[in-house]
N, C-alpha and C positions, 0 to 999 in steps of 0.2 A: 526554594524552601530548604532543599538539602544543604545548600551552601550556608544558610542561616543556622541550621542545626549544627553543622560542623564548626561554625564560628561561635558557638555558645561559650559562655564563660566557665567552662569546665575543662579539666585536663583532657587532651585529645584521646589518650588511651581509655578513659572512662566513657567518652562519647562513642568511640568505636565499639567498645564492649557492649554498650547498651543497644546500639544499632544491630549488632550481630544477634544479641539475645532476642530482640523483637522480631528480626527476620526469621530466626529459627522457630519462634512461637507462631508466626504467621504461616510458615510452611506446614507446621503440625496441624494447625486449625483451618488451613486453606482460606485465610482471611483475604478479602479483596485488596488488591495492590493500591487502589486509590485511597484507602484509609490508612495506609502504612505510615506516611509522613506524619500525619496527625498523631498516630499512636506513639511513634518514636518521640515526637516533641513532648507529649504528655509524660512519657517515661523519664525524659531528661528533666522536665520541670519538677517531677516528683523527687528525682535524685538531687537536684539543686536545693530543694527545700529541706532535704535531710542533712545538709551541711550544718555544722555547729555555727550558729550565728546569733547576733543580739535580737532580743524580742522585748516588747513592752509588756510588763506584767500588770495587767489590769484586773487580776483575779481577787486581789485583797488578801491573798495568802502570803504572809511575809517571808517565811522560810519555805520556799516552794521547790521540792526536790526535782520535779519534772522540768523546772525552768532554771536549774543550776543553783538551787538553794538560795544564795544571797549575793548581792554585788559586794565587791571588796572595797575597802577604804582607799582613798587616793594615795595615802602613804604606802599601802600594800601594793598598789598598782605600779607606783614608781620603783619600789623595791624589786618587783618582778622584772621590770624593764631593765634595770641596772644589772640584775643577776643574769638575765638572758642575753644581753648584748655584749658583755665583756667576760673576761676571766675573773675569778674571785678566789678567796681563801677558804673554799669549802672544806678542804682537808689539809690546810697548810697553816703552820704556826708562824705568824709574823714576828713573834718575839725571838724564837730560837732559829728560825729559818729551816725547820725540819717539818716532816709530816705531822699534822695535828689531828685532833679528833673532830669528827663531823658534828656540827650543830652544838658545840659547847656553850656558846653565848645564848642561843635560843633555849637550851635546856635550863640554864641558870635563870633566865627571864621567866620561863613558865613555872619553875619551882618557886620563885619569889611571888609570882601572881597567885599560886595555889597555896602559899605558905607551907611548902613541903620541903623535905630534905633534898629531894632530887626529882628529876623528871626526864622523860624521853618521848620521842615522837615516832609514830609509824603511819602507814597509809590511811587508815580510818579507824573508827572505834571498834568495828568488828575485828579488824586485824589486831587491835590492842587486846581484845578478849582472847583471841586465838593464841597470841604470844604468851599471855599470862597463864592461861590454862595449860598450854604445852609445857611451860616451865614447871608449874607446880605438880603436874600429874606424871612427871618422869618416874617417880618411885611409887607413888600412891595414886590410884586411878580415879578416886571418887570426888565429885564436886557436889556439895549440898546446896540446893536452891529451892526456894519456896515455889509451890505450884502457881501461886498468884503472881509470880514474877517471870513466868516463862513467856516473855513478850514476843510477838511477831512484829518484825520490822519491815521496811519497804522491800518491794520486789518478792514478797512471799517468803522471805527468809525468817527463820525462827531462832531465837537465842539458844534453845536447847539443841537444835540441829547443828548450829555453829560450834557449840561446845563439844558435841560428840565428834564432829569432824576434826577437832583439835586433839582427839584422843581421850577425852574424859568419859567416865561413867557417871551418869547423872543419878543423884539421890534426891528425888523430889519429896518435899516434906509439906505437911499441912494440907489444907483444902484450898480450892480456888479462892475462896473469900476469907479464909481465916487460918492464920499460921501463928503458932506460939513458940516460945523458947523451948518448951518441953518437946515440941516436934523436932527442932534442931538437935536437941540432946539425944533423943532416941535414934537419930540417924547416924550419929558418930560411931565409926568403927576404926579398926586398925588401918583401914585402907583410905581413910578420909584425908584428902590433900588440902582442901580449902573450902571456905564458905563464900558463895557469891550472892551479893545483893544487887538486884537490878531495879532501877527506878522505873515505875510504870509511867513512862513519859507520854505515850500516845493513847492512853485510855485511863478511865478512873472507875472505881467501884464505890458504891454507897450502900447503906443499909446495914445488914448484919456482917460487918467486916472488921478484921483486926489483924495486926502484924506488929512484931516488935520493932521499935525504932532502931536506927543505925547505932546509936549510942548503947542501947541495951544489948543488941546483938554483939557489938564489938567488945563490950565489957565481958560478956559470957565467953566469947571466943578466946579472949586472952587467958582466961582461967584454964582453958583446955589446950592452950598453945597451938591453936589452929589459925592459919592466916585468913584474914577476911578482906575481900575486895569488893568495891562497889562501882558499878557502872551508873554514873549520874546522867548520861545521855547528852543533853543539849549543850553543855559547856557554858552555862550561864555564870558570869563572874560579877554581874550586877544584880542586886536583889530585884526580883520581878515586881515587888511592891513599888519600887521607885518609878515604874512606868504606869502606875495607877492600876495594876492588875491585882485582883484579890487573891488569885491562886498563887501559891509559892512554888517556885522552881528551885530544887536543891542545887547548891554550888559545890565545887570541889573543895573549897575551904571548909565548908560545913561538914562534909563527909570525913575529911582528915581530922578535923577537931573532934569529931565524934569517936575517933579511935580506929578507923579502918587502916589497914596496912598499905593498900594501894587504891587509887581511884583512877578511873578512865573516863574520857568524854570525847565528843566530836569537836573538831575545830571549825566546821563550816555551818554551824547552826547559830545559836544565840551568842557564841563566842565571836562570830563575825569574820572568820578567816577562811582560808582555803580548806579543801578536804584534807583531814588529818585525824589521827587518833592520838590523843595525849594521855600519857600515863604519868602519874605523880604519886609520891609517897616516900617510904623509907629508902634511904640511899642504898643499903645493902641489897634490897630486892630489885631496885631499878638497875643497879650495876649487874646483877645476875641476869636480868632480862636482856641486857645489851650484850652479854657474852654468848647468848644463845645463837647458834647458826641460823635459826629462822629469822632472827632480827634483821640480818642483812637482806633477806628476801622481802621483808616488809618495810624497809626503810624508805624515807622520802628523798626526793631530789632537791637540787639547789633552788628551784623555783618555789616549791612548797615551803622550804626553810625561809626563804626571803620574805614571802608574803605573810607567813605565820609570825615571823620575828617582828615585822612592822606592826602587825595587829596586836601582838602581846605588849609591845612598847606603848601603844596607844592606851591600852587598859592600865598599864603600870603608871602612866603619866596622867591618869584620870582624864584622858582626852577621847573617851569613847563617843563623844558627840560627833566625831568625824567618822565613826563606824556606821555604815548605812543601816544595818539591822537595828541599831539603837535609835537612829533617827526615825526610822519607820514607826517604831513603838512610841516615840515621843510626839509625833505630829498631832497638832490640835485640830479639832473639827472646824474651827473658824478659819484656820489656814487652808485646809483642804477645800472648804466651801469657796474661798476667794479664788483659788486656782480653778476650780470646776466652773465657776461662773464665766471666766474668761474663755474657757473651751466651748461652753454652751453658746456663748455669743457669736462664735464663728459659724454656727449652724442656723442662724436666725432666718436667713432666706433660703434655706436648703429644703429639699423634699423630705428630709429626715427630721423627725422631732427629737430634740435632745432635752432631757429634763433631769434636774437635780433630785436625788433620792437619798434618804438616810439609809445606811446599811451598817453592817458589822464586819470588821476584818478579823481574820483568823491568824493565829501565830504560825501554825504549820510546822513541818519538820519533826513531828513527833514530840512536840513540847506544849505544855500548858493546854491540854485538851478541853478544859472547862472554861477557858478564857477567850473572850472576844473583845474587840475595841470598837467603840463608836466611830463611824467613818462616813464619808460622803462618796456617793457613786453618781455616775451619769447613765441614764437609761435611754437607749436609742430605739426609736420605733419608726415605721414607715408604712404607708398604705400600699406602696408599690411592690414591696418584697418583704419576706419573712425575717424574723429575728435570727433564725438559723442561717439564712443566706447572708445577713449582715456579718454574723460571727465568722462564717466561712471566708467571706471576702476580706475581713479584717485580718484573719490568720495568714492570708496569702498576700497581704500588702507588704511594703518595704518601709520601715521594719515591720515584722509581723506584730499585730496587736492582739493580745490574748485576754479574753474576758469570759463571761458566762451568759447563758440565756435563761431568763426567768420572767414569768408573767407577760409573755409575748414581746419581750424587749431584749436587746443586747446590752448587758451591763458591764461597766468598767469601774473599779474601785480606785480612787485617787491615792489611797494610802501607799500602795506599792508601785506607783508610777513616779519616777524621778522627776523633779521639777523641770530639769532640762529637756524632758521628753514631752512636756505638755503640748508644744507646738506640733510635734510629730504625731500626736494622737489625732489632732484635727486633720493634718495633711494625709495621714495613712487612711483614715476613714473616708475622706473626700475622694482620694484616688480610688479606693476600693469601690465606692458607690458609683463613681463615674465609669469605672471599668464595667460595672454591672449594667449600667444604662447602655453603654456601647455594645456590650454583648447581647443585650436584649434587642 
């Protein structure tokens, strides 16, 4: 057994380290030696499963942060491969033969897509906010923001805390549910650096609520000569209504047309690219941001540039039907039902009952919180073992299959499963349940 452990498909230093840790723990707890091999094997299995690896997303949540947000388009994957396996002209001007600027083509493509004067790219949208706030608060510390827009994002991070970490002094205006132009006007002082508007992307308020539109706020800010920046969040470049969604997701183009000086958004949500933070707007401001020493610390590498460039070109060429996030949104119920029936048929003689169910998929990723899409799921039930056990075994299969448990069944939503993974769904579950029977 020890030879099998040492021959595990993990780097030998990690295996040795794990064995030593478990031995030390056994000495402290005086655990029986006979159980030690099994304990070590369990620890190695746990370590192996923590590797970054492909999974099948059967949750129905399209932009799933815990599962890597979204798959990339084939063109973006090819661009990643080319950028990674060869040298490239990342900072080399092929026209002059001298050192060139990083990401010049990508910045022009993003500016064109956003209908902006200029654009630049950093690690993520939080980094974009940090860079913007750091720049504008160099001489004046105060950033005006509505209390109704102090959003908490993933991982427990809050927009207000991110801004304060960047050196800003927050001037919160209005109430949680109601903010007016007069509230902004009363907050302006000689220390005001900028106004920040944040799209409430992951929640909504209804009832006695009100806030000025971006256009109204931008028009007023111009009269006071105060820069106004908007974080639109998801990076949607296609109107959400085109996907049959009744809820509208603001786009960078709309924000800039409304008069904001800069807009920022994520590259790995509805935009459909890799993790990145895009800033677009007035050329003089974007150029100033790029001169900040902090910009170098937040810049992206060649792989992000390559994947983001390919994704931007797809949008510019109206070819977003090859961007997976757009495809997930466009899938029809009839198409999903056809695929689901083929999967269910493979469980006809199984001890597991597989049944088609109507369900609703969620957008996820802090976008369109009121929207859901009609979808098709498969619910798996068995008299021999619980839904929780099916879910656990599915997670531990190869590749792992992730769904959810509801109404005594293990559910998978076909909308977020790639068509090429349909056969893997059946094989993963079959293997998982066979392992269960053998274990029993």
